[in-house]
PASE-744780 format. One line per field, with one value per residue (C-alpha): residue in one letter; residue number from 0; x, y, z. Coordinates in pm, 1 decimal, always signed. Example, Ala and Ser with C-alpha at 12.3 -4.5 7.8 and 13.67 -1.06 7.14 Angstrom:
code: c(A_S);
pos: c(0_1);
X: c(+1230.0_+1367.0);
Y: c(-450.0_-106.0);
Z: c(+780.0_+714.0);
# end
This chain:
code: c(M_T_Q_G_S_K_K_V_F_V_K_T_Y_G_C_Q_M_N_A_Y_D_S_E_R_M_R_E_T_L_S_P_L_G_Y_G_E_A_A_S_P_E_D_A_D_L_V_I_L_N_T_C_H_I_R_E_K_A_V_E_K_V_Y_S_E_L_G_K_I_R_R_L_K_R_A_R_T_A_S_G_Q_S_M_T_I_A_V_A_G_C_V_A_Q_A_E_G_E_E_I_V_R_R_A_P_T_V_D_L_V_I_G_P_Q_T_Y_H_R_L_P_D_L_L_S_R_H_A_A_T_G_A_P_V_V_E_T_E_F_P_A_E_E_K_F_Q_G_L_E_G_R_Q_K_T_A_R_G_V_A_A_F_V_T_V_Q_E_G_C_D_K_F_C_S_F_C_V_V_P_Y_T_R_G_S_E_F_S_R_P_E_E_Q_I_E_R_E_V_R_Q_L_A_A_S_G_V_R_E_V_T_L_L_G_Q_N_V_N_A_Y_R_G_P_A_G_L_G_L_A_G_L_L_A_R_L_S_R_I_E_G_I_A_R_L_R_Y_T_T_S_H_P_R_D_M_D_A_A_L_I_A_A_H_G_E_N_P_K_L_M_P_Y_L_H_L_P_V_Q_S_G_S_D_R_I_L_K_K_M_N_R_G_H_T_V_A_E_Y_L_G_L_I_A_R_V_R_A_A_R_P_D_I_A_I_S_G_D_F_I_V_G_F_P_G_E_T_E_E_D_Y_R_A_T_L_D_I_V_R_T_V_G_Y_A_S_A_Y_S_F_K_Y_S_P_R_P_G_T_P_A_A_E_R_S_D_Q_V_S_E_E_T_K_T_E_R_L_H_A_L_Q_A_L_L_L_D_Q_Q_R_A_F_N_R_A_C_V_G_R_D_L_P_V_L_I_E_K_P_G_R_R_D_G_Q_V_A_G_R_S_P_Y_L_Q_A_V_H_L_R_A_G_P_D_L_I_G_Q_V_V_T_A_Q_I_M_G_V_G_S_N_S_L_S_G_H_Y_G_A_Q_M_A_D_S_G_V_P_A_T);
pos: c(0_1_2_3_4_5_6_7_8_9_10_11_12_13_14_15_16_17_18_19_20_21_22_23_24_25_26_27_28_29_30_31_32_33_34_35_36_37_38_39_40_41_42_43_44_45_46_47_48_49_50_51_52_53_54_55_56_57_58_59_60_61_62_63_64_65_66_67_68_69_70_71_72_73_74_75_76_77_78_79_80_81_82_83_84_85_86_87_88_89_90_91_92_93_94_95_96_97_98_99_100_101_102_103_104_105_106_107_108_109_110_111_112_113_114_115_116_117_118_119_120_121_122_123_124_125_126_127_128_129_130_131_132_133_134_135_136_137_138_139_140_141_142_143_144_145_146_147_148_149_150_151_152_153_154_155_156_157_158_159_160_161_162_163_164_165_166_167_168_169_170_171_172_173_174_175_176_177_178_179_180_181_182_183_184_185_186_187_188_189_190_191_192_193_194_195_196_197_198_199_200_201_202_203_204_205_206_207_208_209_210_211_212_213_214_215_216_217_218_219_220_221_222_223_224_225_226_227_228_229_230_231_232_233_234_235_236_237_238_239_240_241_242_243_244_245_246_247_248_249_250_251_252_253_254_255_256_257_258_259_260_261_262_263_264_265_266_267_268_269_270_271_272_273_274_275_276_277_278_279_280_281_282_283_284_285_286_287_288_289_290_291_292_293_294_295_296_297_298_299_300_301_302_303_304_305_306_307_308_309_310_311_312_313_314_315_316_317_318_319_320_321_322_323_324_325_326_327_328_329_330_331_332_333_334_335_336_337_338_339_340_341_342_343_344_345_346_347_348_349_350_351_352_353_354_355_356_357_358_359_360_361_362_363_364_365_366_367_368_369_370_371_372_373_374_375_376_377_378_379_380_381_382_383_384_385_386_387_388_389_390_391_392_393_394_395_396_397_398_399_400_401_402_403_404_405_406_407_408_409_410_411_412_413_414_415_416_417_418_419_420_421_422_423_424_425_426_427_428_429_430_431_432_433_434_435_436_437_438_439_440_441_442_443_444_445_446_447_448_449_450_451_452_453);
X: c(-790.3_-863.4_-880.9_-535.2_-349.5_-157.4_-44.8_-32.4_+173.4_+65.9_+299.8_+111.6_+268.4_+114.4_-238.9_-536.3_-696.3_-409.3_-465.8_-830.7_-729.4_-492.5_-782.0_-985.2_-711.0_-692.1_-1068.6_-1059.9_-793.8_-956.7_-1198.6_-894.9_-757.1_-507.8_-450.3_-245.9_+131.4_+312.9_+616.2_+721.9_+946.6_+634.7_+430.8_+337.9_+220.8_+380.3_+198.4_+356.3_+67.3_+250.6_+207.1_+344.1_+302.8_+613.4_+965.5_+1162.1_+859.8_+955.3_+1312.1_+1195.2_+974.5_+1261.0_+1480.5_+1215.6_+1180.1_+1553.1_+1510.2_+1207.6_+1388.9_+1641.8_+1358.7_+1201.6_+1527.5_+1569.7_+1214.4_+1266.0_+1588.0_+1397.6_+1127.9_+868.9_+723.5_+660.3_+455.1_+541.9_+288.7_+323.3_-5.5_-116.7_-13.2_+347.7_+218.6_-24.2_+244.7_+528.0_+338.3_+560.2_+869.5_+845.0_+878.9_+1164.5_+1360.9_+1259.3_+1199.9_+1122.7_+784.6_+494.8_+198.7_+161.7_-188.8_-331.9_-576.3_-885.5_-806.8_-805.3_-1134.5_-957.3_-676.5_-788.9_-815.0_-478.5_-314.3_-468.6_-344.6_+8.2_-5.7_-122.4_+143.6_+426.5_+459.6_+432.6_+88.2_+48.5_-301.7_-326.2_-645.6_-897.9_-1226.9_-1470.1_-1742.4_-1521.8_-1429.1_-1533.6_-1619.0_-1567.3_-1699.0_-2067.1_-2195.3_-1890.8_-1925.4_-1726.1_-1582.6_-1386.5_-1036.5_-1118.6_-1372.5_-1268.4_-1273.7_-1215.5_-1455.6_-1365.7_-1653.8_-1479.9_-1171.6_-978.9_-928.1_-1026.9_-838.0_-498.1_-283.1_+43.3_+249.2_+24.3_+16.9_-319.7_-525.4_-283.8_-265.2_-620.2_-815.0_-1105.7_-1337.5_-1587.8_-1827.8_-1943.5_-2321.9_-2464.0_-2661.3_-2340.4_-2165.9_-2454.1_-2458.0_-2085.2_-2115.9_-2408.5_-2194.5_-1913.3_-2148.3_-2277.7_-1920.1_-1847.0_-1725.2_-1818.1_-1631.2_-1614.4_-1389.3_-1500.2_-1207.9_-1150.3_-878.5_-1126.5_-1381.9_-1597.3_-1640.4_-1861.6_-2179.4_-2390.3_-2581.6_-2893.7_-2699.2_-2649.3_-2351.8_-2116.3_-2331.2_-2631.4_-2426.4_-2302.1_-2661.4_-2769.6_-2488.0_-2547.3_-2881.2_-2711.7_-2741.8_-2408.2_-2214.1_-2116.5_-1869.0_-1815.0_-1516.9_-1400.8_-1069.1_-911.5_-1096.6_-1033.9_-1131.6_-1313.6_-1557.0_-1650.6_-2013.1_-2264.6_-2437.0_-2113.5_-2014.8_-2357.5_-2326.4_-2041.4_-2287.4_-2592.7_-2474.5_-2385.8_-2198.7_-1966.8_-1652.0_-1521.5_-1211.7_-1148.6_-846.2_-847.5_-517.1_-411.9_-53.2_+69.6_-14.4_+83.7_-175.1_+103.0_+213.0_-144.7_-203.9_+112.4_-5.3_-341.5_-521.8_-821.3_-865.7_-707.6_-580.9_-881.9_-1121.7_-953.4_-963.1_-1327.8_-1403.5_-1223.2_-1426.0_-1755.2_-1668.4_-1572.4_-1894.8_-2085.1_-1875.8_-1672.8_-1476.3_-1358.9_-991.7_-832.9_-565.1_-382.1_-116.8_+172.4_+435.2_+746.0_+993.5_+746.8_+917.2_+949.8_+869.7_+1040.0_+1117.3_+811.7_+592.7_+730.9_+667.2_+308.4_+276.5_+400.2_+146.1_-149.8_-38.6_-36.3_-375.2_-553.3_-390.4_-366.6_-427.5_-220.0_-68.0_+143.6_+424.7_+668.2_+940.8_+831.8_+948.9_+911.8_+679.2_+757.8_+481.7_+342.2_+364.4_+558.5_+835.7_+911.6_+963.4_+1310.6_+1281.3_+1330.1_+1422.4_+1745.6_+1732.5_+1916.9_+1654.5_+1367.1_+1514.2_+1561.6_+1207.7_+1056.6_+1232.1_+1107.5_+753.1_+744.6_+867.4_+578.7_+324.8_+459.2_+425.0_+62.2_-9.4_+140.9_-56.3_-378.1_-302.5_-217.1_-547.1_-723.7_-580.5_-854.3_-1130.9_-1371.2_-1358.2_-1547.6_-1293.4_-1361.3_-1163.1_-998.4_-746.7_-536.0_-258.9_+111.5_+113.5_-73.7_-407.2_-414.4_-638.1_-592.2_-849.3_-913.0_-1055.6_-1297.9_-991.0_-808.3_-562.5_-444.8_-564.2_-441.5_-652.6_-605.8_-891.2_-971.1_-1019.8_-1393.7_-1420.6_-1300.2_-1568.2_-1725.2_-1722.8_-1638.1_-1594.7_-1237.5_-1081.9_-761.0_-477.0_-152.0_+15.8_+287.9_+491.5_+227.1_-74.7_-292.1_-352.6_-642.0_-877.9_-1195.5_-1480.7_-1380.4_-1016.9_-1081.6_-959.3_-636.6_-297.9_-218.3_-149.8_+166.9_+108.3_+312.7);
Y: c(+3706.4_+3606.3_+3250.5_+3122.7_+3411.0_+3148.1_+2804.4_+2466.8_+2164.5_+1827.9_+1529.6_+1204.9_+884.5_+538.4_+421.7_+553.6_+661.7_+904.8_+1031.3_+1087.8_+1267.7_+1490.5_+1594.3_+1667.8_+1901.0_+2082.8_+2132.8_+2255.4_+2510.6_+2631.3_+2874.4_+3032.9_+3123.4_+2841.1_+2726.7_+2420.2_+2450.6_+2236.3_+2192.4_+2273.0_+2549.7_+2746.4_+2676.5_+2894.2_+2580.8_+2236.5_+1935.4_+1590.8_+1344.0_+1045.3_+668.3_+446.0_+110.7_+86.7_+12.8_+305.1_+532.3_+764.8_+816.5_+890.5_+1168.3_+1324.8_+1304.1_+1488.3_+1748.2_+1815.4_+1905.5_+2125.6_+2303.3_+2431.1_+2556.3_+2734.8_+2907.8_+3020.1_+3161.4_+3339.9_+3493.1_+3628.0_+3783.4_+3507.2_+3266.6_+2892.6_+2689.4_+2321.9_+2064.6_+1691.1_+1501.7_+1140.0_+829.5_+924.1_+1251.0_+1056.0_+813.3_+1064.5_+1370.6_+1614.0_+1413.2_+1554.9_+1911.9_+1810.6_+1642.3_+1889.9_+2234.3_+2382.5_+2201.2_+2432.0_+2190.4_+1823.9_+1698.3_+1349.2_+1183.4_+1290.2_+1663.1_+1771.9_+1957.9_+2176.2_+2272.4_+2636.6_+2689.2_+2524.8_+2746.7_+3052.3_+2939.5_+2900.4_+3238.4_+3409.7_+3263.2_+3163.6_+2845.5_+2491.9_+2333.7_+1960.8_+1814.6_+1436.2_+1357.3_+1138.6_+1119.5_+899.0_+1162.1_+1388.6_+1137.5_+1249.8_+1600.3_+1860.0_+1629.2_+1710.9_+1997.5_+2033.0_+2035.9_+1740.5_+1772.6_+1517.4_+1518.1_+1233.6_+966.5_+742.8_+852.6_+723.0_+775.1_+690.6_+516.1_+360.6_+433.4_+265.9_-94.0_-311.3_-621.9_-542.7_-759.3_-786.4_-628.8_-330.6_+28.0_+124.5_+79.9_+317.3_+578.3_+567.1_+465.4_+224.3_+122.4_+390.7_+406.6_+716.0_+777.7_+627.7_+942.7_+1146.3_+890.2_+884.9_+1264.2_+1267.9_+997.2_+1180.7_+1494.8_+1294.2_+1141.4_+1487.2_+1602.6_+1311.9_+1026.6_+682.6_+457.1_+484.0_+283.7_+273.2_+297.3_+182.6_+29.1_-256.7_-143.1_-454.7_-382.2_-92.4_-54.7_+255.0_+413.4_+218.1_-108.9_-104.5_-322.1_-281.9_-495.2_-272.7_+41.5_-89.3_-167.2_+183.8_+347.7_+127.4_+303.0_+640.7_+745.9_+785.3_+547.8_+250.5_+74.3_+15.0_-130.9_-151.6_-194.9_-307.1_-603.6_-830.9_-1199.3_-1178.9_-924.6_-1106.5_-1180.2_-1377.1_-1063.1_-918.3_-1246.5_-1267.8_-908.0_-1013.7_-1226.7_-1004.0_-643.9_-589.2_-265.7_-431.9_-519.3_-878.9_-795.0_-863.6_-757.8_-993.6_-1004.1_-1328.8_-1228.2_-1586.1_-1941.5_-2084.1_-2123.6_-2098.1_-1759.2_-1637.5_-1702.8_-1511.4_-1229.4_-1227.1_-1243.5_-1423.1_-1670.9_-1990.4_-2090.1_-2319.5_-2037.4_-1805.8_-2066.5_-2130.2_-1760.4_-1763.4_-2067.6_-1901.9_-1578.0_-1769.0_-1966.3_-1636.4_-1479.1_-1738.3_-1479.4_-1282.9_-1183.3_-1222.3_-990.5_-1026.2_-905.4_-1111.2_-1059.4_-1277.9_-1311.9_-1248.9_-1322.5_-1696.2_-1781.1_-2111.1_-2249.4_-2471.1_-2169.1_-1991.2_-2290.5_-2290.4_-1933.0_-2042.5_-2325.5_-2095.8_-1872.3_-2173.4_-2287.0_-1952.2_-1820.8_-1443.4_-1191.9_-938.4_-905.4_-692.1_-857.0_-720.2_-815.6_-792.7_-464.7_-395.6_-110.4_+47.3_-12.0_-324.0_-665.3_-826.8_-568.4_-689.1_-1052.1_-1198.7_-1443.5_-1190.8_-1335.1_-1216.5_-959.1_-1196.8_-1468.0_-1222.1_-1090.6_-1439.2_-1539.7_-1221.5_-1255.3_-1611.5_-1521.3_-1220.0_-1431.5_-1673.4_-1391.2_-1222.8_-1548.7_-1571.5_-1211.4_-1257.4_-1578.7_-1399.3_-1117.0_-1358.6_-1537.2_-1210.5_-1205.4_-1275.3_-1178.4_-888.5_-681.5_-368.6_-90.5_+239.6_+501.1_+735.0_+955.0_+1006.6_+751.0_+824.2_+803.8_+1013.3_+861.6_+640.3_+631.9_+451.0_+286.7_+5.7_-339.9_-484.8_-652.3_-319.4_-383.0_-81.9_-109.3_+96.5_+139.4_+329.1_+578.2_+944.6_+1137.7_+1163.2_+817.7_+940.1_+860.2_+585.9_+211.6_+49.0_-312.0_-382.7_-694.0_-763.0_-836.3_-792.5_-796.4_-554.2_-547.5_-347.2_-324.7_-477.2_-346.7_-401.0_-286.9_-91.3_-68.9_-73.4_-128.0_-477.2_-624.2_-419.6_-526.4_-506.3_-183.4_-200.3_-189.5_+61.5);
Z: c(+90.8_-266.5_-397.2_-478.3_-305.0_-108.5_-215.4_-44.0_-143.0_-2.0_-31.4_+21.2_+146.4_+154.1_+98.6_-96.7_+229.4_+274.4_-80.2_+9.3_+330.9_+134.4_-84.5_+228.8_+351.4_+16.5_+20.7_+381.9_+291.8_-28.4_+144.2_+311.3_-29.9_-71.2_-425.8_-514.4_-556.1_-809.8_-582.7_-224.7_-356.7_-457.7_-144.2_+150.9_+332.3_+294.1_+437.2_+460.9_+489.5_+627.0_+649.1_+925.1_+750.0_+535.1_+654.1_+801.2_+753.1_+1037.2_+921.1_+567.7_+704.6_+898.7_+590.0_+388.7_+663.6_+636.5_+269.3_+336.2_+620.6_+367.0_+143.3_+438.7_+523.1_+161.6_+152.0_+483.7_+353.8_+52.4_+269.0_+220.3_+472.0_+477.3_+721.6_+757.3_+876.1_+937.3_+913.7_+905.8_+1094.6_+1167.0_+1313.0_+1530.6_+1648.1_+1703.4_+1827.8_+2019.0_+1921.3_+1568.7_+1692.7_+1919.8_+1640.2_+1368.9_+1527.9_+1188.0_+1193.1_+1276.6_+1288.6_+1382.0_+1305.3_+1341.5_+1099.6_+1292.6_+1311.7_+946.1_+988.0_+1247.9_+1010.1_+960.3_+1337.2_+1399.0_+1137.7_+1303.8_+1644.3_+1510.0_+1333.2_+1652.5_+1882.0_+1649.6_+1853.8_+1714.4_+1741.7_+1807.3_+1776.5_+1775.1_+1963.0_+1782.6_+1973.2_+1782.2_+1777.0_+1563.8_+1295.0_+949.7_+1067.5_+799.5_+526.8_+563.5_+353.3_+130.6_-247.0_-367.2_-716.8_-915.2_-1061.0_-1298.8_-1381.7_-1088.9_-726.1_-374.5_-84.5_+273.5_+450.8_+751.7_+958.4_+1234.9_+1337.5_+1633.4_+1520.4_+1680.4_+1456.2_+1646.5_+1365.4_+1290.8_+1418.0_+1266.0_+1587.4_+1759.6_+1481.5_+1341.4_+1650.4_+1684.4_+1401.9_+1313.0_+1019.7_+837.9_+811.1_+493.5_+407.6_+408.2_+187.9_-57.9_-84.3_-159.9_-425.0_-587.3_-605.9_-760.4_-1015.5_-1105.3_-1171.5_-1406.3_-1186.5_-1319.0_-1073.9_-694.1_-462.2_-98.2_+143.8_+498.5_+712.4_+750.1_+496.4_+523.9_+894.3_+781.1_+987.0_+938.2_+1227.7_+1126.5_+1105.6_+730.3_+633.1_+340.8_+110.9_+183.4_+131.0_-205.1_-305.9_-208.5_-403.5_-708.2_-760.4_-818.3_-1180.6_-1354.7_-1130.2_-1344.7_-1119.2_-748.1_-561.3_-199.7_-18.2_+215.7_+364.1_+659.4_+639.3_+973.4_+827.7_+504.5_+588.5_+382.2_+251.1_+116.2_-45.3_-208.8_-330.6_-558.7_-749.8_-719.4_-761.7_-1129.5_-1053.4_-800.7_-993.0_-991.4_-789.5_-420.8_-218.2_+81.6_+273.7_+441.2_+540.0_+599.0_+496.4_+835.1_+1109.5_+1366.6_+1232.0_+1183.7_+1553.5_+1648.5_+1421.1_+1604.3_+1270.9_+1417.9_+1131.5_+1009.0_+665.6_+621.1_+707.9_+459.0_+183.0_+265.8_+213.2_-121.9_-230.2_-131.0_-310.9_-625.3_-606.5_-598.0_-874.9_-1070.3_-1272.8_-969.4_-942.8_-600.4_-462.8_-132.0_+112.0_+247.9_+515.7_+518.0_+802.4_+1084.2_+1419.1_+1466.9_+1105.2_+1017.2_+674.9_+713.5_+789.5_+485.6_+259.9_+385.1_+256.1_-85.6_-72.2_-7.3_-294.2_-526.1_-394.6_-435.4_-752.5_-719.2_-995.7_-802.3_-457.3_-227.0_-33.1_+222.8_+462.9_+824.4_+973.6_+1348.9_+1441.7_+1781.0_+2030.7_+1862.6_+2034.8_+1750.3_+1778.2_+2131.7_+2032.5_+2071.5_+1778.6_+1496.9_+1157.2_+998.1_+718.7_+487.8_+537.2_+497.3_+173.9_+28.5_+117.8_-17.5_-353.4_-398.5_-296.1_-525.9_-816.4_-762.3_-730.9_-1044.8_-1237.8_-1127.6_-1220.3_-1564.7_-1615.4_-1519.5_-1762.9_-2044.9_-1987.5_-2074.0_-2428.6_-2680.1_-2437.3_-2480.5_-2161.5_-2058.3_-2006.9_-1831.1_-2024.4_-1773.5_-1954.7_-2268.2_-2313.9_-2323.3_-2702.2_-2955.3_-3052.2_-2744.2_-2436.7_-2107.0_-1886.3_-1640.7_-1683.9_-1428.4_-1273.0_-1219.3_-1500.6_-1697.6_-2058.6_-2356.5_-2669.4_-2992.6_-2972.3_-2921.6_-2596.0_-2663.2_-2503.8_-2162.9_-1906.9_-2114.6_-2055.6_-2388.8_-2493.4_-2595.8_-2741.0_-2549.0_-2790.6_-2599.8_-2259.9_-2151.0_-1832.3_-1645.4_-1873.9_-2142.5_-2492.8_-2725.9_-2998.2_-2980.6_-3230.2_-3594.0_-3500.3_-3364.3_-3693.2_-3690.2_-3560.3_-3191.3_-3006.2_-2793.8_-2421.3_-2225.3);
# end
């Protein structure tokens, strides 16, 4: 079979870890001759890499499978074949139920079985029967990553270093779909990052469900791993996400002030500003402890931007609890944040509670919270106007003669410049703020008029 003789289309839902896993699956399939399809209509193999976090995630997957079923029938009628696979957290949670509800599905594969994808495809081809593989023994996590040649699609890349969660927040399915916390060997991570640097990557974001719970086989923590990776030539920037307050140790806090390649941006979810709700969520920390962490991080790196996650309408949340969440937002001052209405996840303790909050109340609370968070984000962006910021240029902009990059605070920045700057970190004077980005001048253009943000 020659390279590219078959095509695979991967649709990715949810988090950056899923995006990373989708790339793993493409790389695993490449030696089998699978090239990348631009759409499911052109694909011999369609993979839905699913996420179980968002509201109605399962039903959205079944809706998508209904559309793909029609494509499969059309290809079969024309003498072609199509294999359909469901991967990711919904696959892990639903298992055999997916095949029962959607018989057109050929493979159901959990997050820890991607390295077995070629064998699972062969098993299906040999028998014609659906294959369901959702086991995740810890000893097999991250298999299939070692020894591969990692190439980049751009100047910024994601690298998974940790998977799973032992925290068991009462609203979350991750411990059930991703398994227990497990850290990837630091030598393997370093080899991958070196390969990425050699292919032109300048910025690496380390991923994990609880990334700051990282502990290498020799006991190396996330701060030590960041220090090790910062010595790799070509890597200019390092980031990590997503963190849990219980795993923000002193070494990691200090790293924000000591490691010059670690960007001044921290995503640290709190979920609620009420101690009563935090206890019901089984978060394992109090509001005071969270605020203490924020103070320590800001003492280590005064210019750091804080990002967070919030859930409104958790079962039993009163108006007083909700106001406490607004209070913590005002106290911290977030540069960006993600906020959601509580949505029950089958099998989680919170879903069984009888004191569910009405949809109307959740919607009202979410809108008010998001308005406050948006005001803070806009204020943070406006405060950048007039500053000189280092910007990593990532790609051409949407307009001719424009390039797009990222500030240290993860803001999109547009500059009037040529594509020869892609991959470079340049100093830009920020001159304007758009709805979703900043604009500025670079080099000799710093005295010109502003460039519109897009």
